[in-house]
C-alpha positions as CSV (number, residue, x, y, z in Angstrom):
1,M,-0.7,-29.6,-20.8
2,K,1.3,-29.8,-17.5
3,L,2.1,-26.5,-15.9
4,Q,5.8,-25.8,-15.0
5,N,7.5,-24.7,-11.8
6,F,10.4,-22.2,-11.8
7,T,12.8,-23.3,-9.2
8,Q,16.5,-22.6,-8.7
9,G,16.7,-20.7,-12.0
10,A,15.1,-23.3,-14.3
11,W,11.6,-24.3,-15.5
12,T,10.8,-27.9,-14.6
13,E,7.8,-30.2,-14.6
14,G,6.6,-31.9,-11.4
15,A,6.5,-35.7,-11.3
16,G,3.3,-37.7,-11.7
17,T,0.0,-36.7,-13.3
18,G,-0.9,-33.9,-11.0
19,T,-4.2,-32.1,-10.3
20,E,-6.5,-31.4,-13.2
21,L,-7.5,-27.8,-13.8
22,Y,-10.8,-27.0,-15.4
23,N,-12.1,-24.3,-17.7
24,A,-14.7,-22.6,-15.5
25,V,-17.0,-21.9,-18.5
26,T,-17.0,-25.3,-20.3
27,G,-15.8,-27.7,-17.6
28,D,-13.1,-29.0,-19.9
29,V,-9.7,-30.0,-18.5
30,I,-7.1,-27.4,-19.6
31,A,-4.0,-28.3,-17.7
32,T,-2.6,-30.3,-14.8
33,A,-0.4,-29.0,-12.0
34,T,2.0,-30.7,-9.6
35,T,5.1,-29.9,-7.6
36,T,5.9,-33.5,-6.7
37,G,9.6,-34.1,-6.7
38,T,10.4,-30.4,-6.0
39,D,13.2,-29.8,-3.5
40,F,11.5,-27.1,-1.5
41,K,14.3,-26.7,1.0
42,A,16.7,-26.1,-1.9
43,M,14.4,-23.4,-3.3
44,L,14.6,-21.5,0.0
45,H,18.4,-21.9,0.1
46,Y,18.7,-20.6,-3.5
47,G,16.5,-17.6,-2.7
48,R,18.5,-16.8,0.4
49,T,22.0,-17.2,-1.0
50,V,21.5,-16.1,-4.6
51,G,18.5,-13.8,-4.9
52,G,18.8,-12.0,-1.6
53,P,22.4,-10.9,-1.9
54,A,21.8,-9.6,-5.4
55,L,18.8,-7.6,-4.4
56,R,20.5,-6.2,-1.3
57,K,23.3,-4.8,-3.4
58,M,20.8,-2.6,-5.2
59,T,19.5,0.6,-3.7
60,F,15.8,1.4,-3.4
61,H,15.9,3.5,-6.5
62,E,17.5,0.7,-8.5
63,R,14.9,-1.7,-7.4
64,A,12.2,0.8,-8.2
65,R,13.5,1.2,-11.7
66,M,13.6,-2.6,-12.0
67,L,9.9,-2.8,-11.0
68,K,8.9,-0.1,-13.5
69,A,10.7,-1.9,-16.3
70,L,9.0,-5.1,-15.3
71,A,5.6,-3.5,-15.2
72,Q,6.2,-2.0,-18.7
73,H,7.2,-5.4,-20.0
74,L,4.0,-7.1,-18.6
75,N,1.9,-4.3,-19.9
76,E,3.1,-5.1,-23.4
77,K,2.1,-8.7,-23.0
78,K,-1.4,-8.2,-21.6
79,A,-3.1,-9.8,-24.6
80,V,-1.6,-13.2,-23.6
81,F,-3.1,-12.9,-20.1
82,Y,-6.5,-11.7,-21.2
83,A,-6.8,-14.6,-23.6
84,L,-6.4,-17.1,-20.7
85,S,-8.3,-15.1,-18.1
86,S,-11.8,-15.9,-19.4
87,A,-11.2,-19.6,-18.6
88,T,-11.1,-18.6,-14.9
89,G,-14.6,-17.3,-15.3
90,A,-13.6,-13.6,-15.6
91,T,-15.3,-11.1,-17.9
92,K,-13.2,-8.5,-19.6
93,G,-14.0,-6.1,-16.7
94,D,-13.0,-8.7,-14.2
95,S,-9.8,-9.4,-16.0
96,W,-9.0,-5.7,-16.1
97,I,-9.1,-5.7,-12.3
98,D,-6.8,-8.7,-12.1
99,I,-4.3,-8.0,-14.9
100,D,-4.2,-4.2,-15.3
101,G,-4.8,-3.8,-11.5
102,G,-1.8,-5.9,-10.7
103,I,0.5,-4.2,-13.2
104,G,-0.8,-0.8,-12.0
105,T,0.1,-1.7,-8.4
106,M,3.6,-2.5,-9.6
107,F,3.8,0.9,-11.2
108,V,2.6,2.5,-7.9
109,F,5.4,0.9,-5.9
110,A,8.0,1.7,-8.6
111,S,7.0,5.4,-8.3
112,K,6.8,5.4,-4.5
113,G,10.2,3.8,-4.3
114,R,11.8,6.6,-6.3
115,R,9.9,9.4,-4.6
116,E,9.6,8.4,-1.0
117,L,12.6,6.2,-0.3
118,P,16.3,7.2,-0.3
119,N,18.8,6.0,-3.0
120,E,20.3,3.8,-0.3
121,R,20.1,0.1,0.6
122,F,18.5,0.9,3.9
123,A,16.1,3.4,5.3
124,V,16.2,5.8,8.2
125,D,13.1,5.7,10.4
126,G,12.0,8.9,12.1
127,K,14.2,11.5,13.9
128,P,17.1,10.7,16.2
129,E,16.4,10.1,19.9
130,L,18.6,12.3,22.1
131,L,19.5,10.0,25.0
132,S,22.0,12.2,27.0
133,K,22.1,15.7,28.4
134,G,25.2,16.7,26.5
135,G,24.0,15.1,23.2
136,T,27.1,12.8,22.9
137,F,24.9,9.6,23.1
138,I,22.0,9.3,20.8
139,A,19.9,6.7,18.9
140,Q,18.5,6.3,15.4
141,H,16.1,3.7,14.1
142,I,17.0,2.2,10.7
143,Y,15.4,-0.4,8.4
144,T,17.4,-3.1,6.7
145,P,16.1,-5.9,4.4
146,L,15.5,-9.3,5.9
147,Q,17.9,-11.9,4.7
148,G,15.3,-14.6,4.0
149,V,12.6,-15.3,1.4
150,A,9.1,-14.0,1.1
151,I,6.7,-16.9,0.5
152,H,3.4,-15.8,-1.0
153,I,0.5,-18.3,-0.9
154,N,-2.2,-16.7,-3.0
155,A,-6.0,-17.1,-3.5
156,F,-7.7,-18.4,-6.7
157,N,-9.8,-15.3,-7.4
158,F,-7.0,-12.9,-8.5
159,P,-4.1,-15.0,-10.0
160,C,-2.3,-12.0,-11.4
161,W,-3.1,-9.2,-9.0
162,G,-2.4,-11.3,-6.0
163,M,1.0,-12.2,-7.3
164,L,2.1,-8.7,-8.4
165,E,0.8,-6.7,-5.5
166,K,2.8,-8.8,-3.1
167,M,6.0,-9.3,-5.0
168,A,6.3,-5.6,-6.0
169,V,6.6,-4.8,-2.3
170,N,9.1,-7.5,-1.3
171,L,11.3,-6.8,-4.3
172,L,11.3,-3.1,-3.5
173,A,12.4,-4.0,0.1
174,G,15.2,-6.1,-1.3
175,V,13.8,-9.6,-0.4
176,P,13.4,-12.4,-3.0
177,C,10.1,-14.4,-3.2
178,I,8.6,-17.7,-3.9
179,V,5.0,-17.4,-5.4
180,K,2.5,-20.2,-5.0
181,P,-0.8,-19.3,-6.6
182,A,-4.0,-21.2,-5.9
183,T,-3.9,-24.4,-8.0
184,S,-7.3,-24.0,-9.6
185,T,-6.3,-20.8,-11.5
186,S,-2.6,-21.3,-11.6
187,F,-2.5,-21.7,-15.4
188,L,-3.0,-17.9,-15.7
189,A,-0.5,-17.1,-13.0
190,E,2.0,-19.4,-14.7
191,A,1.6,-17.5,-18.0
192,M,2.5,-14.3,-16.2
193,A,5.3,-15.9,-14.3
194,K,6.8,-17.0,-17.6
195,E,6.8,-13.5,-18.9
196,I,8.4,-12.2,-15.7
197,I,11.3,-14.6,-16.2
198,A,11.5,-14.0,-20.0
199,S,11.9,-10.3,-19.3
200,N,15.4,-10.9,-17.8
201,L,14.9,-7.9,-15.5
202,L,15.1,-9.6,-12.1
203,P,18.4,-10.9,-10.6
204,A,18.7,-14.7,-10.5
205,G,16.9,-16.1,-7.4
206,A,14.7,-13.0,-6.9
207,F,11.6,-14.9,-8.1
208,Q,10.6,-18.5,-8.0
209,F,7.2,-20.0,-8.9
210,L,5.2,-23.1,-7.9
211,A,2.1,-24.4,-9.7
212,G,0.6,-26.9,-7.3
213,S,1.0,-28.0,-3.7
214,V,3.3,-26.1,-1.4
215,G,4.7,-29.4,-0.2
216,D,7.0,-29.2,2.9
217,L,8.2,-25.7,2.0
218,L,6.9,-24.1,5.2
219,E,8.7,-26.7,7.3
220,H,12.0,-25.2,6.3
221,V,11.3,-21.5,7.0
222,N,13.5,-19.5,9.5
223,E,13.4,-16.3,11.4
224,Q,14.4,-14.2,8.4
225,D,11.6,-15.5,6.1
226,V,8.1,-14.0,5.6
227,V,5.0,-15.9,4.8
228,T,1.9,-14.2,3.4
229,F,-1.3,-16.0,2.9
230,T,-4.6,-15.0,1.2
231,G,-7.6,-17.3,1.4
232,S,-9.8,-18.9,4.0
233,A,-9.3,-18.1,7.7
234,T,-9.4,-21.9,8.5
235,T,-6.5,-22.7,6.2
236,G,-4.6,-19.5,7.3
237,R,-4.9,-20.5,11.0
238,K,-3.5,-24.0,10.3
239,L,-0.5,-22.5,8.5
240,K,0.1,-19.8,11.1
241,S,0.2,-22.4,13.8
242,M,2.8,-24.7,12.2
243,P,5.7,-25.4,14.6
244,S,8.3,-24.0,12.1
245,I,6.5,-20.7,12.0
246,V,5.7,-20.5,15.7
247,N,9.2,-21.7,16.9
248,N,11.1,-19.4,14.6
249,S,8.8,-16.4,15.1
250,V,8.4,-16.2,11.3
251,R,6.5,-13.1,10.2
252,F,3.1,-14.4,8.9
253,N,0.7,-12.0,7.2
254,M,-2.8,-13.4,6.7
255,E,-5.5,-11.7,4.6
256,A,-8.7,-13.8,4.9
257,D,-12.1,-13.5,3.4
258,S,-14.4,-11.4,5.5
259,L,-18.0,-10.3,5.8
260,N,-17.6,-6.8,4.6
261,C,-20.5,-4.4,5.0
262,C,-22.0,-1.5,3.1
263,I,-24.1,1.0,5.2
264,L,-26.8,3.3,3.8
265,G,-27.3,6.5,5.7
266,P,-30.9,7.4,6.9
267,D,-30.7,10.6,4.8
268,A,-30.2,8.6,1.6
269,T,-33.8,8.1,0.6
270,P,-34.8,6.6,-2.8
271,E,-34.9,10.0,-4.6
272,T,-31.3,10.9,-3.5
273,E,-28.2,10.5,-5.5
274,E,-26.6,8.6,-2.6
275,F,-29.3,5.9,-2.7
276,K,-28.8,5.3,-6.4
277,L,-25.0,5.1,-5.9
278,F,-25.5,2.7,-3.0
279,V,-27.6,0.3,-5.0
280,K,-25.3,0.4,-8.0
281,E,-22.3,-0.3,-5.8
282,V,-24.0,-3.3,-4.0
283,V,-24.9,-4.8,-7.3
284,R,-21.5,-4.3,-8.7
285,E,-19.8,-5.9,-5.8
286,V,-22.0,-8.9,-5.9
287,T,-21.5,-9.5,-9.7
288,V,-17.9,-8.5,-10.3
289,K,-15.8,-11.7,-10.4
290,A,-19.2,-13.4,-9.6
291,G,-18.8,-12.1,-6.0
292,Q,-15.5,-13.9,-5.6
293,K,-13.6,-11.0,-4.0
294,C,-12.2,-10.9,-0.5
295,T,-13.6,-7.3,-0.4
296,A,-17.1,-8.1,-1.8
297,I,-20.1,-6.6,0.0
298,R,-21.6,-9.5,2.1
299,R,-23.8,-7.5,4.5
300,V,-26.0,-4.6,3.3
301,I,-27.0,-2.6,6.3
302,V,-29.9,-0.2,5.7
303,P,-32.4,1.9,7.7
304,E,-35.4,-0.3,8.4
305,N,-37.8,2.1,6.7
306,L,-35.7,1.9,3.5
307,A,-35.2,-1.9,3.4
308,E,-38.0,-2.7,1.0
309,A,-36.9,0.1,-1.4
310,V,-33.3,-1.2,-1.3
311,M,-34.3,-4.8,-2.0
312,N,-36.6,-3.8,-4.8
313,A,-33.9,-1.7,-6.5
314,V,-31.3,-4.4,-6.1
315,K,-33.7,-7.0,-7.6
316,D,-34.5,-4.8,-10.6
317,R,-30.8,-4.5,-11.3
318,F,-30.2,-8.2,-10.8
319,A,-33.0,-9.0,-13.3
320,T,-31.0,-7.2,-16.1
321,N,-27.8,-9.0,-15.2
322,I,-26.8,-11.5,-17.9
323,T,-24.9,-14.5,-16.7
324,G,-22.9,-16.8,-19.0
325,D,-19.7,-17.2,-21.0
326,P,-17.7,-14.1,-20.2
327,T,-16.6,-13.8,-23.9
328,A,-20.2,-13.7,-25.1
329,E,-21.7,-10.4,-26.0
330,G,-23.8,-8.7,-23.2
331,V,-22.6,-11.1,-20.4
332,R,-22.0,-9.1,-17.3
333,M,-21.2,-12.0,-14.9
334,G,-19.2,-15.1,-15.6
335,P,-19.1,-18.4,-13.7
336,L,-17.4,-19.1,-10.4
337,A,-13.8,-20.4,-10.6
338,S,-14.8,-24.1,-10.3
339,R,-17.6,-26.6,-9.7
340,D,-16.2,-27.0,-6.2
341,Q,-16.9,-23.4,-5.6
342,V,-20.5,-23.8,-6.7
343,A,-21.0,-26.6,-4.3
344,D,-19.5,-24.6,-1.5
345,V,-21.6,-21.5,-2.2
346,K,-24.8,-23.7,-2.3
347,D,-23.9,-25.1,1.1
348,K,-23.2,-21.7,2.6
349,V,-26.5,-20.3,1.3
350,Q,-28.4,-23.1,2.9
351,Q,-26.7,-22.2,6.2
352,L,-27.6,-18.6,5.8
353,L,-31.2,-19.5,5.1
354,T,-31.6,-20.8,8.7
355,A,-31.7,-17.1,9.7
356,C,-32.6,-15.4,6.4
357,E,-35.1,-15.7,3.6
358,L,-34.5,-15.8,-0.1
359,V,-35.5,-12.6,-1.9
360,Y,-33.9,-13.2,-5.3
361,G,-31.8,-15.9,-7.0
362,N,-32.7,-19.5,-7.9
363,Y,-30.1,-21.9,-9.3
364,D,-32.8,-24.1,-10.9
365,S,-34.2,-21.3,-13.0
366,L,-30.8,-19.7,-13.8
367,E,-30.4,-19.0,-17.6
368,V,-26.9,-19.1,-18.9
369,K,-25.9,-17.4,-22.1
370,G,-23.4,-19.1,-24.4
371,A,-22.6,-22.0,-22.1
372,D,-24.0,-25.1,-20.4
373,K,-25.0,-24.4,-16.8
374,L,-24.4,-28.0,-15.7
375,K,-20.9,-28.1,-17.2
376,G,-19.7,-24.7,-16.2
377,A,-19.4,-23.3,-12.7
378,F,-22.4,-20.9,-12.9
379,Y,-24.4,-19.5,-9.9
380,P,-27.1,-16.8,-9.9
381,A,-26.8,-13.4,-8.2
382,T,-28.6,-14.0,-4.9
383,L,-30.2,-11.6,-2.4
384,L,-31.1,-12.6,1.1
385,W,-33.1,-10.7,3.8
386,C,-32.4,-11.0,7.5
387,A,-35.2,-9.4,9.4
388,S,-33.6,-9.9,12.8
389,P,-29.8,-9.5,12.4
390,F,-29.2,-9.2,16.1
391,A,-30.9,-12.5,16.8
392,S,-28.7,-14.8,14.7
393,D,-24.9,-15.1,14.2
394,A,-25.2,-16.7,10.8
395,P,-25.2,-13.5,8.6
396,H,-22.2,-12.3,10.5
397,S,-20.2,-15.5,10.4
398,V,-21.1,-17.5,7.3
399,E,-19.7,-16.3,4.0
400,A,-20.9,-17.6,0.7
401,F,-17.9,-16.8,-1.5
402,G,-19.9,-16.0,-4.6
403,P,-22.6,-13.6,-5.9
404,V,-24.5,-13.6,-2.6
405,T,-25.3,-10.7,-0.2
406,T,-27.7,-10.2,2.7
407,V,-29.8,-7.1,3.5
408,M,-30.3,-6.3,7.2
409,P,-32.1,-3.4,8.9
410,Y,-31.1,-0.9,11.7
411,K,-33.2,1.4,13.8
412,N,-30.5,4.1,14.7
413,T,-26.9,5.0,14.2
414,D,-25.7,2.9,17.2
415,E,-27.4,-0.2,15.7
416,A,-25.7,0.5,12.3
417,I,-22.3,0.6,14.0
418,E,-23.0,-2.5,16.1
419,L,-24.0,-4.5,13.0
420,A,-20.9,-3.3,11.2
421,K,-18.8,-4.6,14.0
422,M,-20.6,-7.9,14.3
423,G,-18.6,-9.1,11.3
424,R,-15.8,-9.4,13.9
425,G,-13.2,-7.9,11.5
426,S,-13.5,-6.9,7.9
427,L,-11.2,-5.8,5.1
428,V,-13.5,-2.9,4.1
429,G,-16.7,-1.2,5.1
430,S,-18.4,1.5,3.2
431,V,-20.9,4.2,4.1
432,F,-23.2,6.0,1.6
433,T,-24.5,9.2,3.0
434,A,-24.7,13.0,2.4
435,S,-24.5,13.6,6.1
436,D,-21.0,14.2,7.3
437,D,-22.2,13.9,10.9
438,F,-23.5,10.4,10.2
439,A,-20.4,9.4,8.4
440,A,-18.1,10.6,11.2
441,E,-20.1,8.7,13.8
442,V,-20.1,5.5,11.9
443,V,-16.4,5.6,10.8
444,L,-15.1,6.5,14.3
445,G,-17.4,3.9,15.8
446,A,-16.7,1.0,13.5
447,A,-13.1,1.7,12.3
448,C,-11.7,-0.6,15.0
449,M,-13.1,-3.6,13.1
450,H,-12.1,-2.5,9.6
451,G,-8.8,-2.3,7.7
452,R,-10.3,0.3,5.3
453,M,-13.4,2.5,5.3
454,L,-14.9,4.2,2.3
455,V,-17.4,7.1,2.6
456,I,-19.3,8.0,-0.6
457,N,-21.5,10.9,-1.5
458,R,-22.4,12.7,-4.7
459,D,-19.3,14.9,-4.4
460,C,-16.7,12.2,-4.6
461,A,-18.5,9.3,-6.4
462,G,-17.4,10.3,-9.9
463,E,-13.8,9.7,-9.0
464,S,-14.1,7.1,-6.4
465,T,-12.3,3.8,-6.9
466,G,-15.1,1.9,-5.3
467,H,-15.8,-0.3,-2.3
468,G,-13.9,-3.4,-3.4
469,S,-10.7,-1.9,-4.9
470,P,-7.6,-2.3,-2.7
471,L,-5.0,0.3,-3.8
472,G,-1.3,0.1,-3.5
473,H,-1.2,3.4,-1.7
474,L,-3.5,2.1,1.1
475,V,-3.4,-0.6,3.7
476,H,-5.0,-3.9,2.6
477,G,-5.9,-6.2,5.5
478,G,-8.1,-6.1,8.5
479,P,-8.5,-7.2,12.1
480,G,-10.1,-10.4,13.5
481,R,-11.9,-12.5,10.9
482,A,-10.0,-10.6,8.1
483,G,-6.8,-12.2,9.3
484,G,-5.2,-9.5,11.5
485,G,-2.7,-8.7,8.8
486,E,-1.7,-5.8,6.7
487,E,-0.1,-5.5,3.2
488,M,0.6,-2.7,0.7
489,G,-0.2,0.7,2.3
490,G,2.5,2.4,0.3
491,I,5.9,2.4,1.9
492,R,4.4,0.9,5.1
493,G,4.1,-2.4,3.2
494,V,7.8,-2.3,2.3
495,Y,8.8,-2.1,5.9
496,H,7.0,-5.5,6.5
497,Y,9.9,-7.1,4.8
498,M,12.6,-5.2,6.7
499,Q,13.9,-5.2,10.2
500,R,13.7,-2.1,12.3
501,T,16.7,-1.7,14.5
502,A,17.5,0.9,17.1
503,V,21.2,1.9,16.8
504,Q,22.8,3.7,19.7
505,G,26.1,5.5,19.8
506,S,27.8,8.8,19.3
507,P,26.3,11.3,16.8
508,T,29.4,11.1,14.6
509,T,29.3,7.3,14.4
510,L,25.6,7.2,13.8
511,T,26.0,9.9,11.1
512,R,28.4,7.5,9.3
513,I,26.0,4.6,9.7
514,A,22.8,6.4,8.6
515,N,24.6,8.5,6.0
516,Q,22.7,11.5,7.3
517,Y,24.1,14.3,9.5
518,L,22.7,13.9,13.0
519,P,22.7,16.6,15.8
520,K,26.0,17.1,17.6
521,A,28.0,15.1,15.0
522,A,31.4,16.3,14.0
523,Q,31.4,18.9,11.4
524,K,34.0,19.4,8.7
525,E,35.0,22.9,7.3
526,D,36.6,23.5,3.9
527,R,38.1,26.7,2.4
528,V,35.9,26.1,-0.7
529,H,32.4,27.4,-0.2
530,P,30.0,24.4,-0.4
531,F,27.9,26.2,-3.1
532,R,31.0,26.0,-5.3
533,K,31.0,22.2,-5.1
534,H,29.3,19.7,-7.3
535,F,27.0,17.0,-6.0
536,E,29.7,14.3,-5.8
537,E,32.2,16.6,-4.1
538,L,30.0,17.4,-1.1
539,E,30.4,15.3,2.1
540,I,27.9,14.6,4.8
541,G,28.7,16.8,7.8
542,E,30.5,19.4,5.7
543,T,29.8,22.7,7.3
544,L,30.1,26.4,6.4
545,V,30.3,28.8,9.4
546,T,29.2,32.2,8.1
547,A,30.0,35.8,9.0
548,K,27.6,37.5,11.4
549,R,25.0,40.2,11.1
550,T,23.3,42.4,13.7
551,V,19.6,42.8,13.4
552,T,18.3,46.3,13.6
553,E,14.9,47.9,14.1
554,A,15.1,49.2,10.5
555,D,15.4,45.6,9.4
556,I,12.1,44.7,11.1
557,V,10.3,47.7,9.7
558,N,11.6,47.2,6.2
559,F,10.7,43.5,6.2
560,S,7.1,44.3,7.4
561,N,6.7,46.7,4.5
562,V,8.1,44.3,1.9
563,S,6.3,41.2,3.2
564,W,3.1,43.0,4.3
565,D,3.3,41.1,7.5
566,H,2.3,43.7,10.1
567,F,1.6,41.3,13.0
568,Y,1.5,43.3,16.2
569,A,4.6,41.7,17.8
570,H,6.7,43.1,14.9
571,T,5.2,46.5,14.6
572,D,3.4,47.6,17.9
573,A,5.6,47.6,21.0
574,T,2.7,49.0,23.0
575,S,0.7,45.8,22.5
576,L,3.1,43.3,24.1
577,E,1.8,43.3,27.6
578,G,0.8,39.8,28.6
579,T,2.8,38.2,25.7
580,V,6.0,36.1,25.7
581,F,7.9,39.0,24.1
582,E,10.0,41.6,25.9
583,G,9.9,44.1,23.0
584,R,9.4,44.4,19.2
585,V,10.6,41.1,17.7
586,A,12.1,40.2,14.3
587,H,10.0,38.1,11.9
588,G,10.9,34.5,11.9
589,Y,11.0,34.5,8.1
590,F,13.2,37.6,8.2
591,I,15.7,35.6,10.3
592,L,15.6,32.8,7.8
593,S,16.0,35.2,4.9
594,A,18.9,36.9,6.6
595,A,20.4,33.5,7.2
596,A,20.2,32.8,3.4
597,G,21.9,36.2,2.8
598,L,24.8,35.0,5.0
599,F,25.3,31.5,3.6
600,V,24.5,31.9,-0.1
601,D,27.3,32.2,-2.6
602,A,26.1,34.6,-5.2
603,K,28.2,33.5,-8.2
604,K,26.9,31.1,-10.8
605,G,27.9,27.6,-9.9
606,P,26.8,24.0,-9.4
607,V,23.8,25.0,-7.3
608,L,20.9,25.1,-9.8
609,L,18.0,26.2,-7.6
610,N,16.4,26.3,-4.2
611,Y,14.2,23.2,-4.1
612,G,12.2,23.9,-0.9
613,L,12.0,23.7,2.8
614,D,11.4,20.5,4.8
615,E,11.4,21.7,8.4
616,C,11.6,25.0,10.1
617,R,11.4,26.0,13.8
618,F,11.9,29.5,15.4
619,T,13.2,28.6,18.8
620,K,14.1,31.9,20.4
621,P,12.9,35.6,19.9
622,V,15.4,37.8,18.1
623,Y,15.3,41.5,19.2
624,P,16.9,44.6,17.6
625,G,20.6,44.5,18.6
626,S,20.9,40.7,18.5
627,T,23.7,39.4,16.3
628,I,23.1,36.2,14.3
629,G,25.4,33.8,12.5
630,V,24.7,30.5,10.6
631,R,26.2,27.0,10.5
632,L,25.2,25.4,7.2
633,T,25.7,21.7,7.2
634,V,25.3,19.0,4.5
635,K,22.6,16.7,6.1
636,E,21.8,14.3,3.3
637,K,22.3,13.8,-0.4
638,V,19.6,12.3,-2.6
639,D,20.6,11.1,-6.1
640,Q,18.3,11.8,-9.0
641,E,18.1,9.8,-12.2
642,K,18.2,11.5,-15.6
643,R,14.8,11.4,-17.2
644,N,16.3,11.6,-20.7
645,P,19.8,11.9,-22.2
646,E,19.5,15.6,-22.5
647,D,18.6,16.1,-18.9
648,I,21.2,17.7,-16.5
649,A,22.7,15.1,-14.1
650,K,21.9,16.3,-10.7
651,G,20.9,15.5,-7.1
652,I,19.1,17.1,-4.2
653,V,21.2,18.2,-1.2
654,K,19.5,18.7,2.2
655,W,21.2,21.3,4.4
656,V,20.8,22.0,8.1
657,V,20.5,25.7,8.6
658,D,21.4,26.4,12.3
659,V,20.9,30.1,13.1
660,Y,22.4,31.2,16.4
661,D,22.7,34.4,18.3
662,E,25.6,36.1,20.2
663,T,25.0,33.8,23.2
664,G,25.5,30.7,21.0
665,E,21.9,29.6,21.4
666,T,19.9,28.5,18.3
667,V,17.2,31.0,17.4
668,A,16.0,29.2,14.2
669,I,16.7,25.8,12.6
670,A,15.6,24.5,9.3
671,T,16.3,22.0,6.6
672,I,16.5,23.5,3.1
673,L,16.9,21.7,-0.1
674,T,19.0,22.7,-3.2
675,M,19.3,21.1,-6.6
676,V,23.0,20.6,-7.3
677,K,24.6,19.8,-10.6
678,K,26.8,16.7,-10.9
679,L,30.4,16.9,-12.0
680,N,29.9,13.7,-14.1
681,Q,27.2,14.5,-16.7
682,Q,27.1,10.9,-18.2
């Protein structure tokens, strides 16, 4: 069977025989893959001119709903992917991480897109910058989608998750993608790619797929494209230094395999829960996906007096680990992805043995259940001991990308931190301890060399997602050896595919550009009270100037009694010496409540409810005798989708509440939110 490529809107087969792909369990050829004859330059042009414009016409919310629908479609087709996954060497549990984990990440970004991004085609970044004394010249940062293509070059270990976690982010940003999985496991990625296309949920040109070589694709990238790479640091550096990438300043995100560590605290002695959790996690990270995870624990850093106990506990668990055909009953660890991987791991272990000694794991004596060890890509769980970790660089620079880990001792906290940093950049480091002081010292000391740090004790272990689980909500990447890149991290990852631009001009002009009311922008008044208007009828910058009210001492006393807020500044004029107040002062929340009394229209209308308060500042004391008024301005409108046909069509309106006194100075300013019914209920 020859795998197909999806280019320029059609499935095609590459020319020639291609590269043979093997079943990791049996060693049989299951497919061939080739991209020979593919017009890579045309693929980029198609993505830029067809996929990009279609995605950029959609708002974040529309893209998020598209992602949700795609995730639901793939979720219904999981059986197809699971059936193929075992041929990559994955057990059912391994496949769950790859398949369900990838689909779950797509759900995460679908949810975040609707909850955390506006229903716009662009995003506003931060607050406006006031650049002039009079406020007539300001700046606002905005994000707009890049007008190129995201090229994802993925690793062999997670053919589904690697594809979905990246494309979910670029599609939400409004950028099309070309996905090139690692060739050795591309047969599984191709099966998922075919379902993505069959769903008919993505615009034409939003997604293209290559099973085989990347060819000269990267020679045609330009300044609007993004390249992401997951794999070896050596290959990543070669790609990153290509003239087309350097000369065009192409964004290049590298996530490389790293020598991640797991640290046991000195308090976690063998009888403690933390010790047991530590050993369990180390063994899991060595055996899940047969250790072929970029986040796997490669360095086990333990107090020197606990080293023997740790190694004995790990050996005992390894002894119960059944290796073999991942579909066979009782098998907990499958093979590596290929025979080439076995050869590479053997070579790397020999390099490590120049500074370490073998504690557990012998290929010659490895027993395999349900398969032929010599035909499949099997390798035993292997434990090494490095007695002098500061004397050799090998344990901190050589990675055996398989079920291999090295135990190394430390004498004190400073040594533990130094060992953690000697990996020279890791995706993740974890700490198992019941001592919050030890945890704080280690995290703050070693965080500079890690993209993520996990602290586990008995309180959080039950709900922990584990050392080796990158989550869509959190940054995945790391400094130095880990590639120096960053992906996912919630909405942070979306902005990697967008350009941040500082826009300068008058507040009124920038209000129109950002579609948000900015300070000092022109305000529009209408005879109709804004609370009498439906969502569609309200305009950004529309303002209600209210009647005024004089604050009395009785107001302050009454509010104290109603609220039970008897803070001395409101109730005891004799206690104000040495304070910032000249006399008894009104409660800030009374001022806000009084403001509501001034701007609220009491009759039943389109405003359904008060949705909350985003920001609030009390900027000037209000004393009895002061007169306050309010300017209520439409700041922003956030459309909401109907959850079901019976739901009320509505949106959220954000209002600037500017409370000022008789001198014209602002005494309080807040952003309140109301839920407003739509005129059109369809």
